[in-house]
C-alpha positions as CSV (number, residue, x, y, z in Angstrom):
1,M,-3.5,-195.4,-228.3
2,S,-3.6,-192.8,-225.5
3,D,-2.7,-190.0,-228.0
4,I,-5.7,-191.0,-230.1
5,K,-8.1,-190.9,-227.1
6,L,-6.6,-187.6,-226.1
7,M,-7.3,-186.1,-229.5
8,D,-10.9,-187.4,-229.2
9,L,-11.3,-185.5,-226.0
10,L,-9.7,-182.4,-227.4
11,G,-12.0,-182.7,-230.4
12,C,-15.0,-182.7,-228.0
13,A,-13.6,-179.6,-226.3
14,M,-13.2,-177.8,-229.6
15,L,-16.7,-178.8,-230.6
16,A,-17.9,-177.4,-227.3
17,I,-16.1,-174.1,-228.1
18,G,-17.8,-174.1,-231.5
19,K,-21.2,-174.5,-229.9
20,Y,-20.4,-171.7,-227.4
21,Q,-19.4,-169.4,-230.2
22,S,-22.7,-170.0,-231.9
23,V,-24.7,-169.7,-228.6
24,N,-25.7,-166.2,-229.5
25,K,-28.0,-167.6,-232.2
26,V,-29.5,-170.1,-229.7
27,Q,-32.0,-169.2,-227.0
28,I,-30.6,-169.7,-223.5
29,R,-33.3,-170.9,-221.2
30,S,-32.0,-169.9,-217.8
31,L,-29.1,-168.4,-216.1
32,R,-28.6,-171.5,-214.0
33,Q,-28.4,-173.6,-217.2
34,L,-25.8,-171.2,-218.6
35,V,-23.7,-171.3,-215.5
36,L,-23.8,-175.0,-215.1
37,G,-23.2,-175.6,-218.8
38,S,-20.2,-173.2,-218.7
39,Y,-18.7,-175.1,-215.8
40,M,-19.2,-178.5,-217.5
41,V,-17.6,-177.4,-220.7
42,A,-14.7,-175.7,-218.9
43,L,-14.0,-178.9,-217.1
44,I,-13.6,-181.0,-220.2
45,P,-9.9,-180.1,-220.7
46,L,-9.2,-180.7,-217.1
47,I,-10.8,-184.1,-217.3
48,A,-8.7,-184.8,-220.4
49,L,-5.6,-183.8,-218.5
50,L,-6.4,-186.0,-215.6
51,W,-7.2,-188.9,-218.0
52,Q,-3.9,-188.4,-219.9
53,S,-2.0,-188.2,-216.6
54,Q,-3.5,-191.5,-215.4
55,Q,-2.5,-193.1,-218.8
56,D,1.0,-191.8,-218.5
57,F,1.3,-193.0,-214.9
58,D,0.1,-196.5,-215.9
59,D,2.6,-196.5,-218.8
60,V,5.5,-195.4,-216.5
61,S,4.4,-198.0,-213.9
62,Y,4.3,-200.8,-216.5
63,I,7.7,-199.8,-218.0
64,T,9.3,-199.6,-214.6
65,T,7.9,-203.0,-213.6
66,V,9.0,-204.7,-216.8
67,N,12.5,-203.2,-216.9
68,T,13.0,-204.0,-213.2
69,Q,12.1,-207.6,-213.8
70,F,14.4,-207.6,-216.9
71,F,17.3,-206.1,-215.0
72,V,17.0,-208.5,-212.1
73,S,16.7,-211.5,-214.4
74,V,19.7,-210.5,-216.5
75,A,21.8,-209.7,-213.4
76,S,20.9,-213.1,-211.9
77,E,21.6,-215.0,-215.1
78,L,24.9,-213.2,-215.7
79,R,25.9,-214.0,-212.1
80,D,25.0,-217.7,-212.6
81,L,26.8,-217.7,-216.0
82,E,29.9,-216.4,-214.3
83,L,29.8,-219.0,-211.5
84,I,29.1,-221.9,-213.9
85,G,32.0,-220.7,-216.1
86,E,34.3,-220.9,-213.0
87,D,33.0,-224.4,-212.3
88,V,33.7,-225.5,-215.9
89,E,37.3,-224.2,-215.6
90,R,37.8,-225.8,-212.2
91,L,36.3,-229.3,-213.2
92,I,38.3,-229.4,-216.4
93,K,41.5,-228.6,-214.5
94,Q,40.7,-231.3,-211.9
95,Y,40.0,-233.8,-214.6
96,Q,43.4,-233.1,-216.2
97,V,45.0,-233.8,-212.9
98,L,43.0,-236.9,-211.9
99,P,40.8,-238.3,-214.6
100,N,37.7,-240.2,-213.4
101,P,34.1,-240.7,-214.5
102,Q,32.6,-238.6,-211.8
103,L,34.6,-235.5,-212.8
104,D,33.8,-236.2,-216.4
105,E,30.1,-236.3,-215.7
106,L,30.3,-233.1,-213.5
107,A,32.3,-231.2,-216.2
108,D,29.8,-232.2,-218.9
109,F,26.9,-231.1,-216.7
110,A,28.5,-227.8,-216.0
111,I,29.1,-227.2,-219.7
112,V,25.5,-228.0,-220.5
113,R,24.3,-225.5,-217.8
114,F,26.7,-222.9,-219.1
115,E,25.2,-223.3,-222.6
116,D,21.7,-222.9,-221.2
117,K,22.5,-219.7,-219.4
118,L,24.4,-218.4,-222.4
119,A,21.5,-219.1,-224.7
120,F,19.1,-217.3,-222.4
121,L,21.3,-214.2,-222.2
122,C,21.9,-214.2,-226.0
123,N,18.2,-214.6,-226.7
124,I,16.9,-212.1,-224.2
125,L,19.5,-209.4,-225.1
126,G,20.3,-210.2,-228.8
127,G,23.0,-208.6,-230.8
128,L,25.8,-209.9,-228.5
129,S,28.8,-210.5,-230.9
130,E,30.7,-212.6,-228.3
131,C,27.9,-215.2,-228.2
132,S,29.1,-217.0,-231.4
133,V,32.7,-216.7,-230.3
134,I,32.2,-218.3,-226.8
135,E,30.0,-221.0,-228.4
136,G,33.1,-222.0,-230.5
137,H,35.2,-222.1,-227.3
138,I,32.7,-224.3,-225.6
139,A,32.6,-226.7,-228.6
140,K,36.4,-227.0,-228.2
141,L,36.2,-227.5,-224.5
142,R,33.9,-230.4,-225.0
143,G,36.9,-232.4,-226.1
144,Y,38.8,-231.7,-222.9
145,A,39.2,-235.5,-222.3
146,E,41.4,-235.8,-225.4
147,F,43.7,-232.9,-224.4
148,N,47.1,-234.4,-223.6
149,D,49.1,-231.2,-223.3
150,Q,48.5,-229.0,-220.2
151,L,49.5,-225.9,-222.1
152,V,46.8,-226.5,-224.7
153,V,44.2,-226.9,-221.9
154,N,45.3,-223.7,-220.2
155,A,45.2,-221.8,-223.5
156,H,41.6,-222.9,-224.2
157,L,40.5,-222.1,-220.7
158,A,42.2,-218.7,-220.9
159,R,40.3,-217.9,-224.1
160,F,37.1,-219.2,-222.5
161,A,37.6,-217.0,-219.4
162,Q,38.3,-214.0,-221.7
163,S,35.1,-214.6,-223.6
164,V,33.2,-214.8,-220.4
165,E,34.5,-211.4,-219.4
166,L,33.6,-210.0,-222.8
167,I,30.1,-211.4,-222.5
168,K,29.8,-209.6,-219.1
169,E,30.9,-206.3,-220.7
170,Q,28.5,-206.7,-223.6
171,V,25.6,-207.6,-221.2
172,N,26.4,-204.5,-219.1
173,G,26.5,-202.4,-222.2
174,A,23.1,-203.8,-223.4
175,V,21.7,-203.1,-220.0
176,G,23.0,-199.6,-220.1
177,V,21.4,-199.1,-223.5
178,R,18.1,-200.4,-222.1
179,I,18.4,-198.0,-219.2
180,S,19.1,-195.1,-221.6
181,Q,16.1,-196.0,-223.7
182,Q,13.9,-196.2,-220.6
183,Q,15.2,-192.7,-219.4
184,S,14.6,-191.3,-222.9
185,H,11.0,-192.7,-222.9
186,L,10.4,-191.2,-219.5
187,D,11.7,-187.9,-220.6
188,N,9.4,-188.0,-223.6
189,I,6.4,-188.7,-221.4
190,Q,7.4,-185.9,-219.1
191,K,7.7,-183.4,-222.0
192,R,4.4,-184.6,-223.5
193,Q,2.8,-184.2,-220.0
194,G,4.2,-180.7,-219.7
195,W,3.0,-179.6,-223.2
196,S,-0.4,-181.3,-222.7
197,T,-0.8,-179.6,-219.3
198,A,0.0,-176.2,-220.8
199,F,-2.2,-176.7,-223.8
200,L,-5.2,-178.0,-221.8
201,V,-4.9,-175.4,-219.1
202,L,-4.9,-172.7,-221.8
203,L,-7.8,-174.4,-223.5
204,S,-9.7,-174.5,-220.2
205,L,-9.0,-170.8,-219.6
206,A,-10.2,-170.0,-223.1
207,L,-13.4,-171.9,-222.4
208,I,-13.8,-170.1,-219.0
209,L,-13.3,-166.8,-220.8
210,V,-15.9,-167.7,-223.4
211,A,-18.3,-168.8,-220.7
212,A,-17.6,-165.6,-218.7
213,Q,-18.3,-163.5,-221.8
214,L,-21.6,-165.3,-222.3
215,I,-22.6,-164.4,-218.7
216,V,-21.1,-160.9,-218.7
217,K,-22.6,-159.8,-222.0
218,P,-26.2,-159.7,-220.9
219,V,-25.1,-158.1,-217.6
220,R,-23.3,-155.4,-219.6
221,Q,-26.4,-154.9,-221.6
222,L,-28.3,-154.2,-218.3
223,Q,-25.6,-151.8,-217.3
224,L,-26.0,-149.9,-220.6
225,I,-29.7,-149.8,-220.1
226,I,-29.3,-148.5,-216.5
227,K,-26.8,-145.9,-217.7
228,A,-29.2,-144.7,-220.4
229,I,-32.0,-144.4,-217.9
230,A,-29.8,-142.5,-215.5
231,T,-28.8,-140.0,-218.2
232,S,-32.4,-139.6,-219.3
233,S,-31.6,-141.0,-222.8
234,H,-34.7,-141.2,-225.0
235,K,-33.3,-144.2,-226.9
236,L,-32.3,-147.3,-224.9
237,P,-30.1,-150.1,-226.3
238,P,-31.9,-152.8,-228.2
239,R,-33.2,-155.7,-226.2
240,S,-31.2,-158.9,-226.0
241,D,-32.3,-162.0,-228.0
242,S,-30.2,-164.7,-226.4
243,A,-29.9,-163.7,-222.8
244,P,-31.1,-166.0,-220.0
245,R,-34.7,-165.6,-219.0
246,E,-33.9,-164.2,-215.6
247,L,-31.8,-161.4,-217.1
248,K,-34.4,-160.8,-219.8
249,A,-37.0,-160.4,-217.1
250,V,-34.8,-157.7,-215.5
251,E,-34.3,-156.1,-218.8
252,K,-38.0,-156.0,-219.4
253,D,-38.5,-154.4,-216.0
254,L,-35.9,-151.8,-216.8
255,F,-37.6,-150.9,-220.1
256,W,-40.9,-150.6,-218.2
257,L,-39.2,-148.4,-215.6
258,N,-37.8,-146.2,-218.3
259,D,-41.3,-145.8,-219.8
260,R,-42.7,-145.0,-216.4
261,L,-39.9,-142.4,-215.7
262,Q,-40.5,-140.8,-219.0
263,Q,-44.2,-140.5,-218.3
264,L,-43.5,-139.0,-214.9
265,E,-41.0,-136.6,-216.5
266,K,-43.6,-135.5,-218.9
267,V,-46.1,-135.0,-216.1
268,R,-43.6,-133.0,-214.1
269,T,-42.6,-130.9,-217.0
270,A,-46.2,-130.2,-217.9
271,L,-47.1,-129.4,-214.3
272,L,-44.3,-126.9,-214.0
273,R,-45.0,-125.4,-217.4
274,H,-48.6,-125.0,-216.5
275,A,-47.6,-123.6,-213.1
276,S,-45.5,-121.0,-214.9
277,H,-48.3,-120.0,-217.2
278,E,-51.3,-120.4,-215.0
279,L,-49.9,-119.0,-211.7
280,K,-47.9,-116.0,-213.0
281,T,-50.8,-114.4,-214.8
282,P,-53.2,-114.3,-211.9
283,L,-50.3,-113.5,-209.5
284,A,-49.5,-110.5,-211.6
285,S,-53.1,-109.4,-211.4
286,I,-53.2,-109.8,-207.7
287,K,-49.9,-107.9,-207.3
288,E,-51.3,-105.1,-209.5
289,G,-54.5,-105.0,-207.5
290,C,-52.6,-104.9,-204.2
291,A,-50.5,-102.0,-205.5
292,I,-53.6,-100.1,-206.5
293,L,-55.1,-100.5,-203.1
294,E,-51.9,-99.7,-201.3
295,N,-51.5,-96.5,-203.3
296,E,-55.1,-95.6,-202.4
297,V,-56.0,-95.1,-206.1
298,V,-59.6,-96.3,-205.5
299,G,-60.0,-94.5,-202.2
300,K,-58.5,-93.9,-198.9
301,L,-57.9,-97.0,-196.7
302,S,-58.6,-97.4,-193.1
303,P,-55.9,-98.7,-190.8
304,G,-57.5,-102.2,-190.8
305,Q,-57.7,-102.2,-194.6
306,T,-54.1,-101.1,-194.8
307,E,-53.1,-104.0,-192.6
308,V,-55.0,-106.4,-194.8
309,V,-53.4,-105.0,-197.9
310,G,-50.0,-105.5,-196.3
311,L,-50.8,-109.1,-195.6
312,L,-51.9,-109.6,-199.2
313,N,-48.7,-108.1,-200.4
314,A,-46.6,-110.4,-198.2
315,S,-48.5,-113.5,-199.3
316,T,-48.2,-112.4,-202.9
317,E,-44.4,-112.1,-202.5
318,R,-44.2,-115.5,-200.9
319,L,-46.2,-117.1,-203.6
320,N,-44.1,-115.4,-206.2
321,L,-40.9,-116.7,-204.5
322,L,-42.3,-120.3,-204.5
323,V,-43.1,-120.1,-208.2
324,V,-39.6,-118.7,-209.1
325,K,-37.9,-121.4,-207.0
326,L,-39.9,-124.2,-208.7
327,L,-39.1,-122.9,-212.1
328,D,-35.5,-122.4,-211.2
329,Y,-35.3,-126.0,-209.9
330,N,-36.9,-127.3,-213.1
331,A,-34.5,-125.4,-215.3
332,L,-31.6,-126.8,-213.3
333,L,-32.8,-130.4,-213.9
334,Q,-33.0,-129.7,-217.6
335,Q,-29.4,-128.6,-217.7
336,A,-27.3,-131.7,-217.8
337,E,-24.2,-130.6,-219.7
338,P,-22.3,-127.6,-218.1
339,T,-20.1,-125.4,-220.1
340,F,-16.7,-125.0,-218.5
341,E,-14.8,-121.7,-219.1
342,P,-12.3,-119.6,-217.3
343,L,-14.0,-117.3,-214.7
344,D,-13.0,-114.4,-212.5
345,I,-14.2,-115.7,-209.2
346,T,-13.8,-112.2,-207.6
347,E,-16.1,-110.6,-210.2
348,V,-18.7,-113.4,-209.8
349,I,-18.8,-112.9,-206.0
350,E,-19.0,-109.1,-206.3
351,D,-21.9,-109.3,-208.7
352,C,-23.7,-111.7,-206.4
353,V,-23.1,-109.5,-203.3
354,Q,-24.2,-106.4,-205.2
355,E,-27.7,-107.8,-205.8
356,Y,-28.2,-108.4,-202.0
357,R,-27.0,-105.0,-200.9
358,L,-30.4,-103.6,-200.0
359,L,-31.4,-106.8,-198.1
360,L,-28.0,-106.6,-196.2
361,S,-28.6,-103.0,-195.2
362,Q,-32.1,-103.8,-193.9
363,N,-30.7,-106.6,-191.7
364,L,-27.6,-104.5,-190.7
365,Q,-25.4,-107.3,-192.2
366,S,-22.2,-107.1,-194.2
367,I,-20.3,-109.5,-196.4
368,K,-16.5,-109.9,-196.5
369,T,-14.7,-111.9,-199.1
370,H,-11.3,-113.6,-198.7
371,I,-9.9,-114.9,-201.9
372,A,-6.5,-116.6,-202.0
373,A,-4.0,-115.5,-204.6
374,N,-3.4,-117.2,-208.0
375,I,-6.7,-119.0,-208.0
376,Q,-7.9,-120.0,-211.5
377,V,-11.4,-121.2,-211.8
378,H,-12.8,-123.1,-214.8
379,S,-16.5,-123.6,-214.3
380,D,-20.0,-123.0,-215.7
381,A,-20.9,-119.3,-215.0
382,E,-24.6,-119.9,-214.6
383,L,-24.3,-122.9,-212.3
384,L,-21.6,-121.3,-210.2
385,R,-23.7,-118.1,-209.9
386,R,-26.7,-120.2,-208.7
387,I,-24.6,-121.8,-206.1
388,L,-23.4,-118.4,-204.7
389,D,-26.9,-116.9,-205.0
390,N,-28.6,-119.6,-202.9
391,L,-25.8,-119.8,-200.3
392,V,-25.7,-116.1,-199.8
393,S,-29.4,-115.8,-199.7
394,N,-29.5,-118.7,-197.1
395,A,-26.8,-117.0,-195.0
396,I,-28.7,-113.6,-195.1
397,A,-31.9,-115.3,-194.1
398,Y,-30.6,-117.3,-191.2
399,A,-27.6,-115.2,-189.9
400,K,-28.0,-113.0,-186.9
401,T,-28.9,-109.4,-187.6
402,D,-26.0,-106.9,-187.3
403,S,-23.5,-109.7,-188.1
404,E,-20.8,-110.4,-190.7
405,I,-21.0,-113.0,-193.4
406,N,-17.7,-114.3,-194.8
407,I,-17.0,-115.8,-198.2
408,K,-13.6,-117.6,-198.4
409,V,-12.1,-119.0,-201.6
410,S,-9.0,-121.2,-201.4
411,Q,-7.5,-124.2,-203.1
412,N,-5.6,-127.4,-202.5
413,N,-4.0,-130.0,-204.7
414,Q,-7.4,-131.2,-206.0
415,F,-10.2,-128.7,-205.4
416,I,-11.2,-125.1,-205.4
417,I,-12.9,-124.6,-202.0
418,I,-15.6,-122.0,-201.5
419,D,-16.7,-121.5,-197.8
420,V,-19.8,-119.4,-196.9
421,L,-19.8,-118.7,-193.1
422,N,-22.3,-116.9,-190.9
423,D,-23.2,-116.6,-187.3
424,G,-26.6,-118.1,-186.4
425,K,-28.1,-121.1,-184.9
426,P,-25.9,-124.2,-185.6
427,I,-27.4,-126.9,-187.9
428,T,-28.0,-130.2,-186.1
429,E,-26.6,-133.5,-187.3
430,V,-30.0,-134.8,-188.0
431,L,-30.9,-131.8,-190.2
432,R,-27.5,-132.0,-192.0
433,A,-28.3,-135.4,-193.3
434,E,-31.4,-134.2,-195.2
435,I,-31.0,-130.5,-195.7
436,F,-29.7,-130.8,-199.3
437,E,-32.8,-132.8,-200.4
438,P,-35.6,-131.0,-202.3
439,F,-38.3,-129.4,-200.2
440,K,-36.4,-129.8,-197.0
441,R,-35.9,-126.6,-195.1
442,G,-34.7,-125.5,-191.6
443,V,-37.0,-125.0,-188.7
444,D,-35.5,-121.7,-187.6
445,K,-37.2,-118.4,-188.2
446,R,-36.0,-116.4,-191.2
447,N,-34.9,-112.8,-191.1
448,D,-37.0,-111.9,-194.1
449,K,-40.2,-113.3,-192.6
450,V,-40.7,-115.4,-195.8
451,M,-41.3,-119.1,-195.7
452,G,-38.9,-120.7,-198.2
453,A,-39.7,-123.5,-200.6
454,G,-36.9,-125.8,-199.4
455,L,-35.3,-125.9,-202.8
456,G,-32.3,-123.5,-202.4
457,L,-29.8,-125.9,-200.9
458,S,-31.0,-128.8,-203.1
459,I,-30.2,-126.5,-206.1
460,V,-26.8,-125.9,-204.6
461,A,-26.2,-129.6,-204.3
462,D,-27.4,-130.4,-207.8
463,C,-25.3,-127.5,-209.3
464,A,-22.2,-128.8,-207.5
465,R,-22.9,-132.3,-208.7
466,L,-23.1,-131.1,-212.3
467,L,-19.8,-129.3,-211.9
468,N,-18.3,-132.7,-210.6
469,G,-18.0,-131.3,-207.1
470,D,-20.0,-131.5,-203.8
471,V,-21.3,-129.3,-201.0
472,T,-21.2,-130.1,-197.3
473,I,-21.7,-128.5,-193.9
474,I,-18.6,-128.4,-191.8
475,D,-17.7,-127.2,-188.4
476,A,-15.6,-124.0,-188.3
477,N,-14.1,-122.2,-185.3
478,E,-14.7,-118.8,-186.7
479,A,-18.5,-119.2,-187.4
480,D,-21.5,-121.1,-186.2
481,V,-22.5,-122.3,-189.7
482,C,-20.2,-123.0,-192.7
483,F,-21.3,-124.4,-196.1
484,R,-18.3,-125.7,-198.1
485,V,-18.4,-126.2,-201.8
486,R,-15.6,-128.2,-203.5
487,L,-15.0,-127.9,-207.2
488,P,-12.3,-129.9,-209.0
489,R,-9.3,-127.9,-210.3
490,S,-9.0,-127.7,-214.0
491,D,-5.2,-128.4,-213.9
């Protein structure tokens, strides 16, 4: 009966699994409903296990109680049978010595009691072969009053006593068989309990995994959408049909955010494209006009006019620098996939330094490089060159005049390390926290008298990120300012 009920519970659990497997085709109303329903379904096997354990406990308790009563009753009846048998032998022997009605009555009563006890044991145990034999001996002992020979009486009593001993052995054997059966039944219950526990626990784990998958699946969908937005993918994963309404609302907001970001990206791209086209053309005309005035093509300039033309030239150069930096930053953001190839770091640094030779001579500055031996660099040539250009330009702009700028390249077990060191005013901790953000620049006066756009170091940080590295400002004993770039080794 308990097995049938257990199979009914397991059937309910399997039906729940079937419903969970088809849940993708059903609209899930809310995340709370999904979580609570998952817990409820996952608890079905555990409830079945507890119910079966209770049934097995009741079964064991019942069997133990019944067998205990049986063993106590059999032991008591067997003890009484043995004592009554001894009374029968004693009374018959006394009657043979001194016959009288009282002993005759007591002997007959003892025989009747013995038969009752024997009948009880034979009925409750069954299958005792000695029962019929001892009944024959009792029938013969009923005629004890007619026995005239003491040897005949002793012979009957000896066979009777022997049958009683055989009855005791057979009863003990039957009790042993009953104990073995009880132990076997308990072993079967224990085995069934163990297998049921293992099966139901596995079933519960399976239900938990199914429920977890139902909860994790829409969350993974959100992760895919977020990753697509982060990588500026134009095509997002399709929207979920069976997710809880809370997660569908988040998914809807992410799609809206992606549309908004694409609109902003279009605006930014259009703005920079128009800046490139609209600003460079009039800027070139202004520079050409300033050059004509400065060369006195249209007439000789007075000292005041020469000063004004110089200011115009300086402003034009500053505006040109801002336009170039903005376009450079836009180009960097457009480049999302660097191309890694073996590079000669010494050659890259020398080319970079060569372009700044004139500016270095004007500031009475010099650059020394220190490159460790056996360094092999695998990187994107364009991104690495942008890193060096901006760091060297920044060092020239903020280093002391008549000072030395050092570029050191080394490596450890994980990274290629590029340090650009210069002597100048140290960078405060507050400024270090935001100096690599776009349009953030230092407050110190530049050597080139040009106000920067605040994009150089942010370009360095973005280039390092694209190369799977980073850039930081560290404290160095040999210089006031040290920018450190770490790029992962190819090996």
